[in-house]
C-alpha positions in Angstrom: -12.2 15.5 0.5 -13.8 13.7 -2.3 -10.6 12.5 -4.0 -10.8 8.7 -4.5 -8.8 6.3 -6.7 -9.5 2.7 -7.7 -7.0 0.3 -9.2 -7.3 -3.2 -10.6 -4.6 -5.7 -11.5 -3.9 -9.4 -11.9 -0.6 -10.6 -10.5 1.1 -13.9 -11.3 1.4 -15.0 -7.6 -0.7 -16.6 -5.0 -3.0 -14.5 -2.8 -0.9 -15.7 0.2 2.3 -14.1 -1.3 0.4 -10.9 -2.2 -1.1 -10.6 1.2 2.4 -11.2 2.9 3.6 -8.2 0.8 1.0 -6.0 2.5 1.6 -7.3 6.0 5.3 -7.7 6.4 7.3 -4.5 7.1 10.3 -5.2 5.0 8.2 -6.3 2.1 5.9 -3.3 2.1 8.9 -0.9 2.5 10.4 -2.4 -0.7 7.3 -1.8 -2.9 4.9 0.8 -1.5 6.9 4.0 -2.0 6.7 5.3 -5.5 9.9 5.5 -7.6 12.3 8.0 -6.1 11.2 7.5 -2.5 12.5 5.4 0.3 10.3 3.9 3.0 10.9 3.4 6.7 8.3 1.4 8.6 8.5 2.5 12.3 5.9 0.1 13.5 3.5 -2.4 12.0 1.0 -4.6 13.8 -1.0 -6.2 11.0 -4.1 -7.4 12.7 -7.5 -6.1 13.2 -7.2 -3.2 15.6 -3.5 -3.0 15.1 -1.6 0.2 13.9 1.2 1.1 11.7 3.5 4.1 11.1 5.9 4.8 8.3 7.7 7.5 6.5 8.4 8.2 2.8 11.7 10.1 2.1 12.2 11.9 -1.3 15.7 10.5 -2.2 16.4 13.5 -4.4 15.7 16.2 -1.7 15.9 14.2 1.6 12.5 15.6 2.6 10.1 13.2 4.2 6.5 12.9 5.2 5.2 10.5 7.9 1.8 8.8 8.1 0.1 6.0 10.0 -3.2 4.5 10.6 -5.1 1.5 12.0 -6.1 -1.8 10.5 -9.9 -1.9 10.4 -10.3 -5.4 9.0 -8.1 -8.2 7.8 -9.0 -11.5 6.3 -5.7 -13.5 5.6 -5.1 -13.8 1.9 -8.4 -12.1 1.0 -8.9 -8.6 2.3 -7.4 -5.6 4.1 -9.0 -2.3 5.1 -7.0 0.3 6.9 -6.8 4.0 7.6 -4.1 6.5 6.5 -3.5 9.8 8.2 -0.6 12.2 7.4 1.2 13.9 10.2 1.4 17.1 8.2 -1.6 19.4 9.2 -1.7 20.7 5.6 -2.8 17.2 4.6 -5.8 16.8 6.9 -8.3 14.0 7.2 -8.3 10.3 7.2 -8.1 8.1 4.1 -9.5 4.6 3.9 -7.8 2.0 1.8 -9.5 -1.3 0.8 -7.6 -4.2 -0.8 -9.4 -7.2 -2.2 -7.5 -10.3 -3.3 -9.1 -13.1 -5.3 -7.5 -16.3 -6.5 -7.9 -16.8 -10.3 -6.6 -19.2 -12.8 -4.0 -16.6 -13.9 -2.9 -15.6 -10.3 -4.3 -13.0 -7.9 -6.8 -10.5 -8.9 -6.2 -7.3 -6.7 -8.6 -4.5 -6.3 -7.6 -1.4 -4.4 -9.7 1.6 -3.5 -8.4 4.6 -1.6 -11.0 7.1 -0.4 -10.7 10.5 1.2 -7.4 11.6 -0.3 -6.6 15.1 0.9 -7.6 17.9 -1.5 -4.0 19.1 -1.6 -3.1 15.8 -3.4 -4.4 15.6 -7.0 -6.2 12.2 -7.3 -4.3 11.8 -10.7 -1.0 12.0 -8.9 -2.1 9.6 -6.2 -3.2 7.2 -9.0 0.1 7.5 -10.8 1.9 6.8 -7.5 -0.2 3.7 -6.9 0.6 2.5 -10.5 4.3 2.7 -9.7 3.8 0.9 -6.5 1.9 -1.9 -8.1 4.5 -2.3 -10.7 7.1 -2.7 -7.9 4.7 -5.1 -6.0 4.5 -7.4 -9.2 8.3 -7.4 -9.4 8.4 -8.5 -5.7 5.7 -11.2 -5.7 5.8 -12.7 -9.2 9.3 -14.2 -9.3 9.5 -17.8 -8.0 13.1 -18.0 -6.8 14.2 -21.3 -5.2 16.6 -21.2 -2.3 19.2 -23.4 -4.0 
């Protein structure tokens, strides 16, 4: 399992808002699944040592896959490191995802690395999925919508 992906973006939003998008269940369910998928967050305890479980459902076919993991390290508004493990035995191993956030003059620089992607998942497909997810993340965090 040597499949890894790295992504880099600058989002026109504060690190606090971007961090919340990774640590609030309803927020992550809205942007993490690639286009054509729905996400159900079954549990999420976003703290060091906490765990999460979620499922992605293919909207076209209705098929879903579940996965979960543990939060290895969190620094609010700066850093997240967590594991991912699929329930499907055909997708063995544990992935490590690292997310770094840095405040810049233009917004938040975000760097994501995902290591240990199962061999059955081409790294290029994982990269394309992450690109879609980050596009959805930008659409969530960049608008500044006042309450009234």
